[in-house]
N, C-alpha and C positions, 0 to 999 in steps of 0.2 A: 361805653362803659362797663356793660355786664361781661364782655369779653375778657376783661382782666379780673372782675370779680371771680370768674371761672377758672381761671389760671391762678388767683390766690387759694383757691380751696385745693387745686389739685397740687398746689405749693407745700399746701398744708396737710399733704398726706390724704385727703380724704377721696375716696373711690366714687369720684363724681364722673360719670359718662357724659359724652355728646348728645345722646338721646335725652337725658335726664335735663341738661343745660335747655334743648328745646321744647321741652315739655313747659320750662319754667317761662319761655318766652311765649309760648303759645297762651299760657293763663294771663299772662299780661294783656296779650292782644285781645283777648277776650273779655278783658276787664272784669277777673275773678275777684278783683280785692277793691272793687270800685271804678268809677267812671275815671276818665284819662284825665280829668281835671288834677293836676298835682296837688292843689291843696286839699283834696277830698282824700288823699291816700298818705298814710304815715309809715315811718321807717319800721315800725313795728308791725304791720298789716305785710309789707315787703317781707320781714324777716320771717313770719311764720309761713308764708307762701314760699318763699326759697328753702327753708327747712324742709317742707313736707315735699316737696318735688325733687330736690337733690339728695335728702338723707334717707336712706332706706333702712337704716339699723340705728336704734336710740344710741347704741354705745359710741357713737361717732358725734352724738349732740355737740359734746365737750369742743372737741376739736372745731366743729362748724361755728360755734360761739366764738372761739378766740379768732378765726379766721376774719368772720365777720365783722367782729370788734374791731379788728386790725384795720380792714379794709375802709369802712365807713366811719373811721374814728373822726369825730368832730362834726360830723353829718348833724347830726342830731342835737348839737350843743350851741347852734346858732342863735344869738341874742335876738329876743323880742321884747321889745320896751313895750309894748302895746297890755302886756300882764302883769299883775302883781307879782311882787318878792315870795318867792316858797317860804311858807311857814316853815318848815323844818329848816330851812337855811337860816331862818332868824334863831330859833331854838337853839343850834350848834351854836351861833355865834354867843347867845347868853351864856350857855355853857362855858364857853371858851374864855368868857371874861370874868369867872368866878374866882373870887380874889382866892389866895393860898390861905388865909384865916378861915374864910367859909367853909373850904374843903377840909381843913383841919377840925373844924365845927362840925361837922358832918355826924350825927347820929349813928353810933356804931352798937349793933345788938350780937347776942349769940344764938343760936341754930332756935332753941326754944324760944326764947322773947321773940325774935323774929316772926316766928310761924304765927304766934299767938296775937301780935299786934297785927298782922296783916289779917287775919280773921276779923278782928275789930275793926279795921278800917274799911273791911269788905261790906260790914253791917252798918257802918256810920255814914261812908260817904254818899253823897247823893249827887253831885254834879264833878264837871271835870276841873282840874286844877293845873297849874301850871307854875312852875317855882316852888320855892318853900321847903321845909324840911319835914314836914309830918304827912300829908296827904298822898294818895297814889297820884301821880301826873307825869308830867314832863318838865326836864332843866330842874334846878334848883339841887338841893341835898338830901330830899328824902329816900330813904332806902327802897321806897317801890316806886316803880314806872320805868321810866328812860329817858335818855338825853340830858341826865344830869350827872353829879358826881356822887359817889358813896364808896367808902371802901370795902362794904360788906352788904349788900343788898340783893332785892329779887328784882331782876328784869322783867318787865310785862310788857310785851310788845317791843316795836322800834328795833334799830339794830345796836349791836353792842360796839365795843372798844375798847373798854377799859379793862378788861379781863378780870373785874373784881366781883361779879356777881356768884351768888352761892345756888343761885335756883333761877331757870328761866322758864318763863310760862308764854309759849307759842309754839305753834306748830310748824317746822322747821323742815325745808327739804334740802337733802345732802344730795350727791351725786358720785357714782362709783368711780373708781381710780380706772384709769386707762391702760388696759395691760399689753396694748401696743404702742406705748410711745416708746418711741428712738430713743437710746441711750446717747444724749447729747454732749456729757463732759467725760473728759479722760479719766477722772477719779471714779466715776461710777461703771465707767469700762473696765478698769483695773479691780475694782469690787467683783464685778461678773466673773474674772479671771479667777477669783478669791472662792466663788459661790461655786464656779465649775469643779474646782479643786475638792471643795468640800464635797459635791454631789458626787463624785466619784470614787465611792466607797464600795468596798467588796473584798472578797478573799483571793490571795494568789491561786487561782484554780483553772487559769486559763492558759493552755499551752502556747509559748511563743515561737511559732512553727520555724519563721525565718531566723530569730535568736538562737534558736536551739540548734538550728543546722550549722550555722557560722561557730557556735562555740564548740559543736563536736568535730567540726573539720580543725580548728584551732587546737583541739586537744587529742592529736594524732588519731582521729578514729573512735576513741572513746566516747560514749553517750553523752552529753552535758545537757541535761533538760533545765530548759528557762521556763520560768512562768512569769506571766503578767497579770497585774489586776483585771478583774471582770470589766468589760466595756459597757457595762448597762449601770444603769442609774437606780441605787436601791434605798436612796434616802427618803425618808416619810418626813414630811413638813406641815404642821399646821399654822397658819399666818393668821392673825388676828389684828385686823388695823383699825386704826380710832379714824375718825370721819367727819368733817364737818367743823364749825368753831373756829378755834384757833388753828386746827390743822389746814385750812384753808390758805394760809400763808406757806405751807409745804408740799403742796400738790404736786409740783413739778418733778422734785426730788424724791416723793414716794412713790409715784409712778414709774420713775426709773427705776427704783429698787423693786418694785412688782413686776414690771416686764422681767427684769434680769430672773427673779425667781421664778417665774412662769415658764421662761426658758431653760432654766437648768434644773429644776426639780419635777421629775416625773411623776412623782407622788407628792403634789400640792394640794392642799385644802385650804379654802380661805373663807373669813368672815369678816364682818364689819361691827363696830361698837361706836358709840359716841363718849367721850372721856374716859370712862371707866365700863370695865365689864360687869354686868348684872345680870338678871337671871335668863335674858336670852340676847342673842346674836341675830344677825341676817347675812344675806348673800347679794342682795337686790335691793339698793337704797331709794329705788321708786317704788319698792312694793314692800319698805320692810314694816310696816303696818299690818298688813295682810298675810305675809312669809316670815314668819318669826322661828328661830331654832332655839329651843330651851337649851341653856347652857350644860345642864344633868345631860342631856341627850347627846351634845357636843362629847363630853367627858366620856360618856359611856361608850360612845360608836368607834373612838380610835384608841387603839393600842398604847401603851408606854412607851413604845420605840418611836413615837412620832415625838419629833422635834418641835417645841412651841416657841414661836416667835412672836412676840409683840412689838407693834410699830405703832408709837404715838408721842406726843409731846409732852404726856403727863402734867400737862398744865389744866388746873382746874382748881375750886374750891377745895378744901382738904375734908368739907362736909360732904362731897361727892364719893369721897373713898371710906368716910370712917363712919357716915351716920345711914340708917335706914331712913329711907325717903329722900335721902341728898341729891338723888339724880335731877339735872334738870329737865328731863323728859318727862318723867313719871314719879308716883310715889312708889321706889322700890322698898321690898317688905324687909330684906336682908342688906347689909353694908357692901359696898363694893370691895372691900378688903377681904370679905368672908370668901366670894368668888375668885378674886385673884390668888388667895391662898388655896383653894381648893384645884385650881387650874394647874398650879407649880407643883402640887403634891401628885396630881396625876399623870402629869408629864414631868418627869425630873429634869430632862434636860431643856431649860429655856432659856430665853433672853429677851430683853427688852431693847429696840433699837428706837433711838430719840431724835428726830430731826431738829430740835430745838437746839441752838448755839450752847455747846458746855460752858461756856462763860454766864450763860443766864441761869443755870441750874441751882446757884447757891441762893438766888432771888426768889424762886418759886417751892413755897412750903409743900406743897401737894408731888413734886418731884422727891423731895427726900423721903416722903412716906412710901411712895412707888419704890424707891430704892432699895428702902429698909425690906419692903414686903418681896421683892426680888432678890433678895441676899445680893446686893449690890452689882447684880447682873446686870445693868444697864448700860449702854453704849452709844455713842454720839455717830449720826448716821455720815461718817467720815471714812475714808479709807482704812486708817487704822482702827477705827471703831468696828469696821465690819470684819476686818480681820481678827479681831479680839473675839468678837461675838461668834464668829465661826469656830474659833479653836475652842470656845467654852463649849459648844454647842457637840462639839468632835469627842468629848472627853467621855 
């Protein structure tokens, strides 16, 4: 069984050696994760042991997770009728059974009213609530809580899905994009060629010796010097990437683009943000609270000759762009629109690449706002979109 698991990890391009595999077997033989009684050891225990022994670099955690899930798919989902039905599942069923009229009658407030009402609810509420349209709880149509339906509320805990929350109160963990992801589709490979063409900028200062000899010989011995573009990559790119939330739907395509950029741009600097850029960005999602980079420092550090590329679906509440305190992460002092304008002013050559299908753009108010701030320099993550973006950046 574990031999096949080992080959599954190798097929997923994980640098797993036989020595590490033998270490895993030795740990199992020594009962590192408990007695050999199979009922005393869970799949989660084996997952953490396998990841500890087989993966030596945290950048490979995501590849390992995908390979592990693919190999053990369904193992943890065996039915056990001795246990109660999960309450979360029941709440989801309640949410699904809300009538269209109940959803239409859900209370909708503007930003100031929403924040003021939440403050009152926190002072008044003394117990847990489920359903309803007023209190902080689960299910129902209240603008506060999670697991229900509201066109414009504050999600507190739980998992999202409706994409309508204007603020989220919870601590979330994001993961870095994998810059070693292989380019798996023909369109992205074609885009790589466009990136390569864009990257090969330079003056015609390098002598083409072979071409000069051939041209001189064809010109009856009269010297005919031929020059070719320099063979070094002097393009400077500042890449700002949205991560987490709705961007989880586009991880694979963004990783492919990130790999292409890492391979093609010698002078590439990258940072992460969530939904919209505010007063700080980060380079490592696992340490994003401990290692922050002030956006002002980023603006001052890089010269105007850097090409600025945003990558994000621009799908969020309009308050996150236009309102101080609108961030779902914390209470930002200045609106995201202010920071976007500062960045585009500091780096005149800029573009926004959006992995969201263009057919959805008219239905996202936040996308229209970002497009306006970007002076309509928003392009889809398609072959033609990348060509248009590269052409705009090279002007």
